N, CA, C and O atoms as CSV, one atom per row, in Angstrom:
chain,resi,resn,atom,element,x,y,z
A,1,MET,N,N,-7.072,14.564,7.339
A,1,MET,CA,C,-8.379,14.991,6.810
A,1,MET,C,C,-9.433,15.383,7.969
A,1,MET,O,O,-10.411,16.102,7.763
A,2,VAL,N,N,-9.137,14.878,9.073
A,2,VAL,CA,C,-10.015,15.246,10.262
A,2,VAL,C,C,-9.869,16.687,10.648
A,2,VAL,O,O,-10.834,17.310,11.091
A,3,LEU,N,N,-8.628,17.259,10.483
A,3,LEU,CA,C,-8.288,18.570,10.830
A,3,LEU,C,C,-8.903,19.596,9.955
A,3,LEU,O,O,-9.127,20.723,10.397
A,4,LEU,N,N,-9.192,19.256,8.711
A,4,LEU,CA,C,-9.788,20.263,7.746
A,4,LEU,C,C,-11.273,20.545,8.217
A,4,LEU,O,O,-12.015,19.670,8.664
A,5,PRO,N,N,-11.593,21.801,8.070
A,5,PRO,CA,C,-12.975,22.126,8.439
A,5,PRO,C,C,-14.072,21.767,7.381
A,5,PRO,O,O,-14.897,22.602,7.009
A,6,ILE,N,N,-14.042,20.581,6.953
A,6,ILE,CA,C,-15.026,20.143,5.927
A,6,ILE,C,C,-16.001,19.346,6.585
A,6,ILE,O,O,-15.705,18.262,7.087
A,7,ARG,N,N,-17.279,19.875,6.616
A,7,ARG,CA,C,-18.317,19.196,7.249
A,7,ARG,C,C,-19.456,18.935,6.241
A,7,ARG,O,O,-19.552,19.573,5.193
A,8,GLY,N,N,-20.261,18.022,6.591
A,8,GLY,CA,C,-21.529,17.849,5.800
A,8,GLY,C,C,-21.368,16.954,4.576
A,8,GLY,O,O,-22.295,16.832,3.775
A,9,LEU,N,N,-20.168,16.308,4.416
A,9,LEU,CA,C,-20.103,15.357,3.324
A,9,LEU,C,C,-20.900,14.053,3.503
A,9,LEU,O,O,-21.262,13.395,2.527
A,10,GLY,N,N,-21.160,13.702,4.748
A,10,GLY,CA,C,-22.007,12.570,5.140
A,10,GLY,C,C,-21.382,11.311,4.942
A,10,GLY,O,O,-20.186,11.177,4.683
A,11,ARG,N,N,-22.291,10.291,5.080
A,11,ARG,CA,C,-21.796,8.912,5.042
A,11,ARG,C,C,-22.205,8.292,3.697
A,11,ARG,O,O,-23.209,8.658,3.085
A,12,PHE,N,N,-21.372,7.337,3.275
A,12,PHE,CA,C,-21.659,6.524,2.054
A,12,PHE,C,C,-22.093,5.138,2.434
A,12,PHE,O,O,-22.610,4.410,1.586
A,13,LEU,N,N,-21.904,4.740,3.674
A,13,LEU,CA,C,-22.304,3.479,4.213
A,13,LEU,C,C,-23.156,3.613,5.512
A,13,LEU,O,O,-22.866,4.484,6.333
A,14,PRO,N,N,-24.123,2.830,5.696
A,14,PRO,CA,C,-24.837,2.798,6.956
A,14,PRO,C,C,-24.008,2.308,8.181
A,14,PRO,O,O,-23.056,1.543,8.025
A,15,VAL,N,N,-24.380,2.751,9.358
A,15,VAL,CA,C,-23.721,2.240,10.533
A,15,VAL,C,C,-24.210,0.821,10.716
A,15,VAL,O,O,-25.386,0.563,10.972
A,16,SER,N,N,-23.212,-0.139,10.568
A,16,SER,CA,C,-23.576,-1.610,10.758
A,16,SER,C,C,-22.445,-2.425,11.040
A,16,SER,O,O,-21.417,-2.308,10.373
A,17,PRO,N,N,-22.554,-3.294,12.030
A,17,PRO,CA,C,-21.508,-4.171,12.397
A,17,PRO,C,C,-21.192,-5.059,11.233
A,17,PRO,O,O,-20.059,-5.539,11.199
A,18,LEU,N,N,-22.044,-5.348,10.264
A,18,LEU,CA,C,-21.840,-6.185,9.135
A,18,LEU,C,C,-20.831,-5.554,8.164
A,18,LEU,O,O,-20.194,-6.261,7.384
A,19,ILE,N,N,-20.693,-4.265,8.215
A,19,ILE,CA,C,-19.692,-3.455,7.443
A,19,ILE,C,C,-18.529,-3.168,8.301
A,19,ILE,O,O,-17.395,-3.296,7.840
A,20,MET,N,N,-18.736,-2.768,9.581
A,20,MET,CA,C,-17.607,-2.264,10.384
A,20,MET,C,C,-16.630,-3.338,10.749
A,20,MET,O,O,-15.418,-3.127,10.792
A,21,ILE,N,N,-17.222,-4.575,11.028
A,21,ILE,CA,C,-16.251,-5.706,11.414
A,21,ILE,C,C,-15.335,-6.066,10.250
A,21,ILE,O,O,-14.124,-6.164,10.443
A,22,PRO,N,N,-15.875,-6.266,9.043
A,22,PRO,CA,C,-14.925,-6.435,7.941
A,22,PRO,C,C,-13.898,-5.340,7.731
A,22,PRO,O,O,-12.757,-5.596,7.345
A,23,GLY,N,N,-14.330,-4.111,7.995
A,23,GLY,CA,C,-13.394,-2.958,7.887
A,23,GLY,C,C,-12.230,-3.106,8.837
A,23,GLY,O,O,-11.079,-2.859,8.475
A,24,LEU,N,N,-12.548,-3.525,10.102
A,24,LEU,CA,C,-11.492,-3.723,11.100
A,24,LEU,C,C,-10.607,-4.926,10.623
A,24,LEU,O,O,-9.393,-4.885,10.821
A,25,VAL,N,N,-11.176,-5.967,10.014
A,25,VAL,CA,C,-10.433,-7.101,9.525
A,25,VAL,C,C,-9.456,-6.659,8.351
A,25,VAL,O,O,-8.308,-7.090,8.238
A,26,VAL,N,N,-10.003,-5.822,7.562
A,26,VAL,CA,C,-9.124,-5.364,6.460
A,26,VAL,C,C,-7.989,-4.499,7.016
A,26,VAL,O,O,-6.846,-4.615,6.573
A,27,GLU,N,N,-8.307,-3.622,7.997
A,27,GLU,CA,C,-7.204,-2.824,8.675
A,27,GLU,C,C,-6.132,-3.779,9.255
A,27,GLU,O,O,-4.941,-3.598,9.000
A,28,ALA,N,N,-6.561,-4.790,10.032
A,28,ALA,CA,C,-5.634,-5.701,10.693
A,28,ALA,C,C,-4.763,-6.440,9.662
A,28,ALA,O,O,-3.545,-6.555,9.802
A,29,LEU,N,N,-5.421,-6.911,8.669
A,29,LEU,CA,C,-4.678,-7.618,7.552
A,29,LEU,C,C,-3.636,-6.715,6.840
A,29,LEU,O,O,-2.514,-7.129,6.546
A,30,GLY,N,N,-4.059,-5.492,6.586
A,30,GLY,CA,C,-3.126,-4.517,6.136
A,30,GLY,C,C,-1.978,-4.256,6.941
A,30,GLY,O,O,-0.879,-4.109,6.405
A,31,LEU,N,N,-2.142,-4.175,8.328
A,31,LEU,CA,C,-1.014,-4.030,9.206
A,31,LEU,C,C,-0.095,-5.205,9.155
A,31,LEU,O,O,1.125,-5.043,9.125
A,32,PHE,N,N,-0.685,-6.455,9.144
A,32,PHE,CA,C,0.135,-7.615,9.119
A,32,PHE,C,C,0.962,-7.627,7.768
A,32,PHE,O,O,2.174,-7.842,7.764
A,33,LEU,N,N,0.272,-7.397,6.695
A,33,LEU,CA,C,1.011,-7.390,5.407
A,33,LEU,C,C,2.193,-6.321,5.448
A,33,LEU,O,O,3.320,-6.620,5.052
A,34,ALA,N,N,1.904,-5.167,5.906
A,34,ALA,CA,C,2.968,-4.153,5.843
A,34,ALA,C,C,4.198,-4.514,6.830
A,34,ALA,O,O,5.350,-4.215,6.519
A,35,LEU,N,N,3.898,-5.141,7.978
A,35,LEU,CA,C,4.910,-5.574,8.799
A,35,LEU,C,C,5.682,-6.749,8.299
A,35,LEU,O,O,6.904,-6.789,8.440
A,36,TRP,N,N,5.008,-7.713,7.716
A,36,TRP,CA,C,5.635,-8.846,7.127
A,36,TRP,C,C,6.613,-8.376,5.989
A,36,TRP,O,O,7.770,-8.785,5.896
A,37,ALA,N,N,6.028,-7.474,5.134
A,37,ALA,CA,C,6.821,-6.994,4.027
A,37,ALA,C,C,8.136,-6.231,4.486
A,37,ALA,O,O,9.228,-6.394,3.942
A,38,ARG,N,N,7.907,-5.418,5.504
A,38,ARG,CA,C,9.047,-4.619,6.103
A,38,ARG,C,C,10.011,-5.537,6.668
A,38,ARG,O,O,11.197,-5.219,6.585
A,39,ALA,N,N,9.683,-6.664,7.250
A,39,ALA,CA,C,10.651,-7.641,7.824
A,39,ALA,C,C,11.397,-8.247,6.719
A,39,ALA,O,O,12.581,-8.521,6.911
A,40,HIS,N,N,10.837,-8.496,5.556
A,40,HIS,CA,C,11.610,-9.124,4.475
A,40,HIS,C,C,12.503,-8.176,3.806
A,40,HIS,O,O,13.507,-8.597,3.231
A,41,LEU,N,N,12.212,-6.912,3.836
A,41,LEU,CA,C,13.195,-5.933,3.225
A,41,LEU,C,C,14.412,-5.823,4.020
A,41,LEU,O,O,15.489,-5.608,3.464
A,42,GLY,N,N,14.306,-5.965,5.373
A,42,GLY,CA,C,15.497,-5.824,6.198
A,42,GLY,C,C,16.231,-4.577,6.025
A,42,GLY,O,O,15.631,-3.505,6.104
A,43,ARG,N,N,17.539,-4.635,5.784
A,43,ARG,CA,C,18.411,-3.500,5.730
A,43,ARG,C,C,18.186,-2.728,4.398
A,43,ARG,O,O,18.712,-1.622,4.278
A,44,ASN,N,N,17.428,-3.252,3.382
A,44,ASN,CA,C,17.145,-2.580,2.227
A,44,ASN,C,C,16.034,-1.473,2.344
A,44,ASN,O,O,15.841,-0.666,1.435
A,45,TRP,N,N,15.332,-1.480,3.488
A,45,TRP,CA,C,14.165,-0.599,3.593
A,45,TRP,C,C,14.679,0.875,3.835
A,45,TRP,O,O,15.688,1.105,4.502
A,46,SER,N,N,13.980,1.766,3.299
A,46,SER,CA,C,14.196,3.175,3.546
A,46,SER,C,C,12.895,3.917,3.351
A,46,SER,O,O,12.099,3.554,2.485
A,47,ALA,N,N,12.665,4.947,4.137
A,47,ALA,CA,C,11.426,5.758,3.923
A,47,ALA,C,C,11.476,6.581,2.654
A,47,ALA,O,O,10.441,6.913,2.076
A,48,ARG,N,N,12.768,6.932,2.192
A,48,ARG,CA,C,12.939,7.681,1.002
A,48,ARG,C,C,13.395,6.709,-0.060
A,48,ARG,O,O,14.033,5.702,0.246
A,49,VAL,N,N,13.066,7.008,-1.333
A,49,VAL,CA,C,13.508,6.176,-2.479
A,49,VAL,C,C,14.910,6.296,-2.589
A,49,VAL,O,O,15.382,7.349,-3.019
A,50,GLN,N,N,15.735,5.235,-2.213
A,50,GLN,CA,C,17.165,5.351,-2.316
A,50,GLN,C,C,17.670,3.871,-2.336
A,50,GLN,O,O,17.029,2.971,-1.795
A,51,LEU,N,N,18.799,3.677,-2.958
A,51,LEU,CA,C,19.429,2.319,-2.884
A,51,LEU,C,C,20.450,2.377,-1.819
A,51,LEU,O,O,21.115,3.393,-1.615
A,52,LYS,N,N,20.579,1.234,-1.108
A,52,LYS,CA,C,21.530,1.121,0.002
A,52,LYS,C,C,22.763,0.425,-0.598
A,52,LYS,O,O,22.729,-0.130,-1.696
A,53,VAL,N,N,23.857,0.487,0.187
A,53,VAL,CA,C,25.095,-0.168,-0.276
A,53,VAL,C,C,24.785,-1.702,-0.267
A,53,VAL,O,O,24.243,-2.233,0.702
A,54,ASP,N,N,25.145,-2.373,-1.361
A,54,ASP,CA,C,24.868,-3.763,-1.539
A,54,ASP,C,C,23.407,-4.013,-1.456
A,54,ASP,O,O,22.979,-4.947,-0.777
A,55,HIS,N,N,22.644,-3.236,-2.103
A,55,HIS,CA,C,21.141,-3.361,-2.116
A,55,HIS,C,C,20.802,-4.600,-2.956
A,55,HIS,O,O,21.418,-4.908,-3.976
A,56,GLU,N,N,19.745,-5.301,-2.429
A,56,GLU,CA,C,19.360,-6.625,-3.021
A,56,GLU,C,C,17.938,-6.444,-3.477
A,56,GLU,O,O,17.138,-5.689,-2.925
A,57,LEU,N,N,17.680,-7.204,-4.539
A,57,LEU,CA,C,16.211,-7.232,-5.078
A,57,LEU,C,C,15.586,-8.419,-4.279
A,57,LEU,O,O,15.921,-9.589,-4.463
A,58,ILE,N,N,14.656,-8.017,-3.383
A,58,ILE,CA,C,13.952,-8.896,-2.476
A,58,ILE,C,C,12.811,-9.573,-3.181
A,58,ILE,O,O,11.966,-8.871,-3.736
A,59,ARG,N,N,12.718,-10.916,-3.201
A,59,ARG,CA,C,11.602,-11.649,-3.867
A,59,ARG,C,C,11.155,-12.780,-2.924
A,59,ARG,O,O,10.707,-13.838,-3.365
A,60,SER,N,N,11.289,-12.523,-1.618
A,60,SER,CA,C,10.768,-13.463,-0.699
A,60,SER,C,C,9.520,-12.937,0.059
A,60,SER,O,O,9.151,-11.769,-0.068
A,61,GLY,N,N,8.901,-13.807,0.827
A,61,GLY,CA,C,7.748,-13.347,1.530
A,61,GLY,C,C,6.630,-12.776,0.608
A,61,GLY,O,O,6.304,-13.384,-0.411
A,62,PRO,N,N,6.064,-11.636,0.963
A,62,PRO,CA,C,5.046,-11.092,0.158
A,62,PRO,C,C,5.553,-10.462,-1.190
A,62,PRO,O,O,4.771,-10.136,-2.083
A,63,TYR,N,N,6.885,-10.318,-1.273
A,63,TYR,CA,C,7.564,-9.835,-2.530
A,63,TYR,C,C,7.492,-10.871,-3.648
A,63,TYR,O,O,7.728,-10.545,-4.812
A,64,ARG,N,N,7.156,-12.161,-3.291
A,64,ARG,CA,C,6.954,-13.153,-4.303
A,64,ARG,C,C,5.728,-12.817,-5.258
A,64,ARG,O,O,5.700,-13.177,-6.435
A,65,TYR,N,N,4.767,-12.127,-4.667
A,65,TYR,CA,C,3.587,-11.807,-5.376
A,65,TYR,C,C,3.379,-10.356,-5.689
A,65,TYR,O,O,2.762,-10.031,-6.703
A,66,LEU,N,N,3.881,-9.448,-4.837
A,66,LEU,CA,C,3.649,-8.025,-5.018
A,66,LEU,C,C,5.025,-7.287,-4.926
A,66,LEU,O,O,5.880,-7.600,-4.098
A,67,ARG,N,N,5.170,-6.294,-5.833
A,67,ARG,CA,C,6.347,-5.489,-5.776
A,67,ARG,C,C,6.355,-4.439,-4.725
A,67,ARG,O,O,7.430,-3.996,-4.320
A,68,HIS,N,N,5.176,-4.000,-4.242
A,68,HIS,CA,C,5.039,-2.978,-3.184
A,68,HIS,C,C,4.091,-3.373,-2.102
A,68,HIS,O,O,3.093,-2.684,-1.891
A,69,PRO,N,N,4.343,-4.427,-1.415
A,69,PRO,CA,C,3.393,-4.947,-0.461
A,69,PRO,C,C,3.268,-3.993,0.797
A,69,PRO,O,O,2.254,-4.066,1.491
A,70,ILE,N,N,4.180,-3.186,1.075
A,70,ILE,CA,C,4.067,-2.305,2.192
A,70,ILE,C,C,2.944,-1.283,1.812
A,70,ILE,O,O,2.045,-0.992,2.601
A,71,TYR,N,N,3.046,-0.784,0.620
A,71,TYR,CA,C,1.968,0.139,0.167
A,71,TYR,C,C,0.596,-0.453,0.158
A,71,TYR,O,O,-0.384,0.205,0.508
A,72,THR,N,N,0.520,-1.746,-0.257
A,72,THR,CA,C,-0.719,-2.450,-0.301
A,72,THR,C,C,-1.237,-2.505,1.124
A,72,THR,O,O,-2.405,-2.191,1.355
A,73,GLY,N,N,-0.387,-2.905,2.120
A,73,GLY,CA,C,-0.768,-3.006,3.514
A,73,GLY,C,C,-1.213,-1.659,4.049
A,73,GLY,O,O,-2.223,-1.560,4.745
A,74,LEU,N,N,-0.468,-0.640,3.727
A,74,LEU,CA,C,-0.817,0.800,4.220
A,74,LEU,C,C,-2.165,1.174,3.646
A,74,LEU,O,O,-3.008,1.681,4.387
A,75,LEU,N,N,-2.421,0.946,2.335
A,75,LEU,CA,C,-3.597,1.346,1.654
A,75,LEU,C,C,-4.807,0.556,2.394
A,75,LEU,O,O,-5.849,1.154,2.661
A,76,ALA,N,N,-4.631,-0.763,2.700
A,76,ALA,CA,C,-5.660,-1.516,3.408
A,76,ALA,C,C,-5.849,-0.863,4.748
A,76,ALA,O,O,-7.000,-0.771,5.173
A,77,MET,N,N,-4.870,-0.409,5.444
A,77,MET,CA,C,-5.049,0.224,6.714
A,77,MET,C,C,-5.815,1.502,6.572
A,77,MET,O,O,-6.330,1.957,7.593
A,78,TYR,N,N,-5.956,2.138,5.441
A,78,TYR,CA,C,-6.732,3.350,5.166
A,78,TYR,C,C,-8.150,2.917,4.745
A,78,TYR,O,O,-9.137,3.567,5.089
A,79,VAL,N,N,-8.223,1.874,4.039
A,79,VAL,CA,C,-9.557,1.411,3.525
A,79,VAL,C,C,-10.399,0.865,4.674
A,79,VAL,O,O,-11.601,1.116,4.756
A,80,GLY,N,N,-9.734,0.104,5.571
A,80,GLY,CA,C,-10.422,-0.503,6.705
A,80,GLY,C,C,-11.218,0.561,7.546
A,80,GLY,O,O,-12.416,0.401,7.781
A,81,PRO,N,N,-10.517,1.645,7.989
A,81,PRO,CA,C,-11.280,2.642,8.740
A,81,PRO,C,C,-12.262,3.402,7.926
A,81,PRO,O,O,-13.215,3.977,8.452
A,82,THR,N,N,-12.024,3.409,6.559
A,82,THR,CA,C,-13.017,4.140,5.760
A,82,THR,C,C,-14.307,3.299,5.791
A,82,THR,O,O,-15.410,3.844,5.815
A,83,LEU,N,N,-14.152,1.956,5.792
A,83,LEU,CA,C,-15.430,1.163,5.872
A,83,LEU,C,C,-16.000,1.271,7.277
A,83,LEU,O,O,-17.220,1.255,7.440
A,84,VAL,N,N,-15.149,1.380,8.302
A,84,VAL,CA,C,-15.685,1.425,9.621
A,84,VAL,C,C,-16.530,2.703,9.857
A,84,VAL,O,O,-17.641,2.706,10.387
A,85,THR,N,N,-15.824,3.847,9.369
A,85,THR,CA,C,-16.590,5.172,9.585
A,85,THR,C,C,-17.691,5.429,8.524
A,85,THR,O,O,-18.690,6.099,8.784
A,86,GLY,N,N,-17.458,4.860,7.307
A,86,GLY,CA,C,-18.411,5.029,6.322
A,86,GLY,C,C,-18.598,6.561,5.889
A,86,GLY,O,O,-19.654,7.019,5.453
A,87,GLU,N,N,-17.465,7.252,6.066
A,87,GLU,CA,C,-17.542,8.763,5.754
A,87,GLU,C,C,-17.018,9.046,4.385
A,87,GLU,O,O,-16.023,8.440,3.988
A,88,TRP,N,N,-17.648,9.960,3.609
A,88,TRP,CA,C,-17.101,10.287,2.388
A,88,TRP,C,C,-15.725,11.123,2.530
A,88,TRP,O,O,-14.934,11.144,1.587
A,89,LEU,N,N,-15.474,11.777,3.672
A,89,LEU,CA,C,-14.167,12.388,3.878
A,89,LEU,C,C,-13.081,11.322,3.973
A,89,LEU,O,O,-11.947,11.600,3.584
A,90,ALA,N,N,-13.353,10.166,4.448
A,90,ALA,CA,C,-12.373,9.043,4.436
A,90,ALA,C,C,-12.068,8.568,3.076
A,90,ALA,O,O,-10.935,8.155,2.830
A,91,VAL,N,N,-13.025,8.591,2.131
A,91,VAL,CA,C,-12.896,8.155,0.756
A,91,VAL,C,C,-11.884,9.157,0.081
A,91,VAL,O,O,-11.003,8.773,-0.687
A,92,ILE,N,N,-12.083,10.466,0.429
A,92,ILE,CA,C,-11.196,11.402,-0.097
A,92,ILE,C,C,-9.737,11.273,0.316
A,92,ILE,O,O,-8.808,11.503,-0.459
A,93,GLY,N,N,-9.580,10.872,1.652
A,93,GLY,CA,C,-8.242,10.590,2.173
A,93,GLY,C,C,-7.670,9.398,1.496
A,93,GLY,O,O,-6.477,9.398,1.191
A,94,VAL,N,N,-8.447,8.370,1.237
A,94,VAL,CA,C,-7.877,7.117,0.506
A,94,VAL,C,C,-7.526,7.478,-0.941
A,94,VAL,O,O,-6.588,6.912,-1.502
A,95,ALA,N,N,-8.230,8.370,-1.527
A,95,ALA,CA,C,-7.951,8.775,-2.931
A,95,ALA,C,C,-6.616,9.599,-2.921
A,95,ALA,O,O,-5.816,9.432,-3.841
A,96,ILE,N,N,-6.376,10.405,-1.997
A,96,ILE,CA,C,-5.159,11.175,-1.866
A,96,ILE,C,C,-3.921,10.219,-1.716
A,96,ILE,O,O,-2.899,10.317,-2.395
A,97,ALA,N,N,-4.155,9.234,-0.690
A,97,ALA,CA,C,-3.139,8.248,-0.453
A,97,ALA,C,C,-2.867,7.423,-1.709
A,97,ALA,O,O,-1.699,7.170,-2.005
A,98,LEU,N,N,-3.878,6.987,-2.466
A,98,LEU,CA,C,-3.656,6.169,-3.736
A,98,LEU,C,C,-2.806,7.049,-4.673
A,98,LEU,O,O,-1.817,6.551,-5.211
A,99,PHE,N,N,-3.120,8.239,-4.877
A,99,PHE,CA,C,-2.382,9.142,-5.768
A,99,PHE,C,C,-0.879,9.220,-5.344
A,99,PHE,O,O,0.021,9.123,-6.178
A,100,ALA,N,N,-0.661,9.390,-4.071
A,100,ALA,CA,C,0.681,9.535,-3.511
A,100,ALA,C,C,1.505,8.294,-3.742
A,100,ALA,O,O,2.666,8.372,-4.143
A,101,TYR,N,N,0.878,7.095,-3.477
A,101,TYR,CA,C,1.633,5.854,-3.667
A,101,TYR,C,C,1.828,5.524,-5.111
A,101,TYR,O,O,2.826,4.908,-5.485
A,102,TRP,N,N,0.878,5.928,-5.942
A,102,TRP,CA,C,1.002,5.611,-7.410
A,102,TRP,C,C,2.204,6.472,-7.928
A,102,TRP,O,O,2.985,6.008,-8.758
A,103,ARG,N,N,2.334,7.739,-7.420
A,103,ARG,CA,C,3.486,8.582,-7.801
A,103,ARG,C,C,4.776,7.947,-7.333
A,103,ARG,O,O,5.734,7.829,-8.097
A,104,LYS,N,N,4.800,7.512,-5.993
A,104,LYS,CA,C,6.043,6.992,-5.372
A,104,LYS,C,C,6.445,5.582,-6.069
A,104,LYS,O,O,7.624,5.278,-6.249
A,105,ILE,N,N,5.420,4.797,-6.423
A,105,ILE,CA,C,5.729,3.579,-7.122
A,105,ILE,C,C,6.459,3.750,-8.422
A,105,ILE,O,O,7.363,2.984,-8.757
A,106,GLY,N,N,6.044,4.797,-9.174
A,106,GLY,CA,C,6.691,5.151,-10.451
A,106,GLY,C,C,8.192,5.486,-10.211
A,106,GLY,O,O,9.066,5.120,-10.996
A,107,ILE,N,N,8.447,6.217,-9.056
A,107,ILE,CA,C,9.821,6.600,-8.848
A,107,ILE,C,C,10.560,5.416,-8.503
A,107,ILE,O,O,11.658,5.207,-9.018
A,108,GLU,N,N,9.995,4.546,-7.587
A,108,GLU,CA,C,10.755,3.329,-7.138
A,108,GLU,C,C,10.965,2.432,-8.278
A,108,GLU,O,O,12.060,1.880,-8.387
A,109,GLU,N,N,10.048,2.226,-9.134
A,109,GLU,CA,C,10.119,1.233,-10.274
A,109,GLU,C,C,11.339,1.749,-11.235
A,109,GLU,O,O,12.186,0.987,-11.703
A,110,ASP,N,N,11.300,3.081,-11.442
A,110,ASP,CA,C,12.448,3.588,-12.252
A,110,ASP,C,C,13.843,3.371,-11.583
A,110,ASP,O,O,14.847,3.054,-12.222
A,111,THR,N,N,13.807,3.569,-10.257
A,111,THR,CA,C,15.139,3.427,-9.520
A,111,THR,C,C,15.575,1.963,-9.548
A,111,THR,O,O,16.736,1.656,-9.821
A,112,LEU,N,N,14.606,1.040,-9.256
A,112,LEU,CA,C,15.027,-0.372,-9.333
A,112,LEU,C,C,15.349,-0.825,-10.670
A,112,LEU,O,O,16.267,-1.629,-10.828
A,113,ASN,N,N,14.677,-0.382,-11.645
A,113,ASN,CA,C,14.954,-0.818,-13.018
A,113,ASN,C,C,16.308,-0.328,-13.422
A,113,ASN,O,O,17.015,-1.042,-14.134
A,114,ALA,N,N,16.721,0.869,-13.003
A,114,ALA,CA,C,18.094,1.402,-13.331
A,114,ALA,C,C,19.139,0.580,-12.612
A,114,ALA,O,O,20.206,0.311,-13.166
A,115,ALA,N,N,18.851,0.181,-11.393
A,115,ALA,CA,C,19.776,-0.584,-10.610
A,115,ALA,C,C,19.926,-2.021,-10.998
A,115,ALA,O,O,21.043,-2.539,-10.984
A,116,PHE,N,N,18.887,-2.674,-11.333
A,116,PHE,CA,C,18.840,-4.136,-11.513
A,116,PHE,C,C,18.525,-4.503,-13.000
A,116,PHE,O,O,18.677,-5.669,-13.366
A,117,GLY,N,N,18.114,-3.589,-13.822
A,117,GLY,CA,C,17.971,-3.844,-15.264
A,117,GLY,C,C,17.100,-5.033,-15.661
A,117,GLY,O,O,15.920,-5.072,-15.312
A,118,ALA,N,N,17.643,-5.975,-16.365
A,118,ALA,CA,C,16.847,-7.134,-16.791
A,118,ALA,C,C,16.305,-7.983,-15.704
A,118,ALA,O,O,15.206,-8.531,-15.798
A,119,GLU,N,N,17.099,-8.091,-14.648
A,119,GLU,CA,C,16.577,-8.792,-13.511
A,119,GLU,C,C,15.332,-8.232,-12.905
A,119,GLU,O,O,14.450,-9.001,-12.522
A,120,TYR,N,N,15.207,-6.904,-12.793
A,120,TYR,CA,C,14.018,-6.163,-12.333
A,120,TYR,C,C,12.887,-6.325,-13.327
A,120,TYR,O,O,11.733,-6.450,-12.916
A,121,GLU,N,N,13.187,-6.328,-14.680
A,121,GLU,CA,C,12.176,-6.349,-15.584
A,121,GLU,C,C,11.514,-7.792,-15.640
A,121,GLU,O,O,10.326,-7.926,-15.935
A,122,ALA,N,N,12.317,-8.831,-15.350
A,122,ALA,CA,C,11.845,-10.246,-15.259
A,122,ALA,C,C,10.919,-10.332,-13.944
A,122,ALA,O,O,9.858,-10.955,-13.981
A,123,TYR,N,N,11.322,-9.744,-12.895
A,123,TYR,CA,C,10.598,-9.724,-11.656
A,123,TYR,C,C,9.197,-8.973,-11.891
A,123,TYR,O,O,8.135,-9.418,-11.455
A,124,ARG,N,N,9.305,-7.859,-12.580
A,124,ARG,CA,C,8.056,-7.131,-12.897
A,124,ARG,C,C,7.065,-7.918,-13.710
A,124,ARG,O,O,5.860,-7.770,-13.506
A,125,ARG,N,N,7.517,-8.742,-14.616
A,125,ARG,CA,C,6.678,-9.537,-15.443
A,125,ARG,C,C,6.011,-10.719,-14.608
A,125,ARG,O,O,5.049,-11.313,-15.094
A,126,THR,N,N,6.455,-11.024,-13.504
A,126,THR,CA,C,5.947,-12.120,-12.778
A,126,THR,C,C,5.233,-11.703,-11.394
A,126,THR,O,O,4.867,-12.554,-10.584
A,127,THR,N,N,5.076,-10.393,-11.205
A,127,THR,CA,C,4.476,-9.891,-10.005
A,127,THR,C,C,3.500,-8.747,-10.342
A,127,THR,O,O,3.492,-8.176,-11.433
A,128,TRP,N,N,2.692,-8.465,-9.332
A,128,TRP,CA,C,1.761,-7.330,-9.479
A,128,TRP,C,C,2.304,-6.077,-8.691
A,128,TRP,O,O,3.114,-6.265,-7.783
A,129,ALA,N,N,1.934,-4.959,-8.972
A,129,ALA,CA,C,2.480,-3.783,-8.195
A,129,ALA,C,C,1.838,-3.722,-6.818
A,129,ALA,O,O,2.523,-3.688,-5.797
A,130,LEU,N,N,0.527,-3.711,-6.809
A,130,LEU,CA,C,-0.169,-3.530,-5.522
A,130,LEU,C,C,-1.312,-4.515,-5.246
A,130,LEU,O,O,-1.461,-4.970,-4.112
A,131,VAL,N,N,-2.080,-4.836,-6.206
A,131,VAL,CA,C,-3.208,-5.782,-5.980
A,131,VAL,C,C,-3.205,-6.896,-6.993
A,131,VAL,O,O,-3.353,-6.627,-8.185
A,132,PRO,N,N,-3.048,-8.100,-6.590
A,132,PRO,CA,C,-3.010,-9.225,-7.494
A,132,PRO,C,C,-4.281,-9.208,-8.378
A,132,PRO,O,O,-5.396,-9.080,-7.872
A,133,GLY,N,N,-4.082,-9.345,-9.748
A,133,GLY,CA,C,-5.112,-9.426,-10.653
A,133,GLY,C,C,-5.678,-8.091,-11.051
A,133,GLY,O,O,-6.553,-8.028,-11.914
A,134,VAL,N,N,-5.184,-6.969,-10.418
A,134,VAL,CA,C,-5.703,-5.656,-10.715
A,134,VAL,C,C,-4.587,-4.679,-11.271
A,134,VAL,O,O,-4.631,-4.171,-12.391
A,135,PHE,N,N,-3.629,-4.493,-10.384
A,135,PHE,CA,C,-2.558,-3.583,-10.663
A,135,PHE,C,C,-1.285,-4.048,-10.054
A,135,PHE,O,O,-0.256,-3.385,-10.193
């Protein structure tokens, strides 16, 4: 978004350490969550939606609570700098990322449901996709 010649959208937040510091904390927590989740996926992780040989349904670590904690962490890593910069252009970037992850989540859920069937449906009923209590 920085490379696009869009100027003049302005700020939606004032420049303030009271906002910027929590933004940095959100970003750091997002990084921690994404790395923690990636470690729990182990050999099952792939950048593309695909099943590995002997693919397992992981339900440990952050996967006890969220089905897509890496995406949650990455989105937090986008929201944090959005708070730090306070720029509307950053909000647009977060909205684009949200749409992209929403689309990819649908593909992943269909793939995992096809692979694990009733086991995945039971897992879905006991976890949230991205944000506990919201989605």
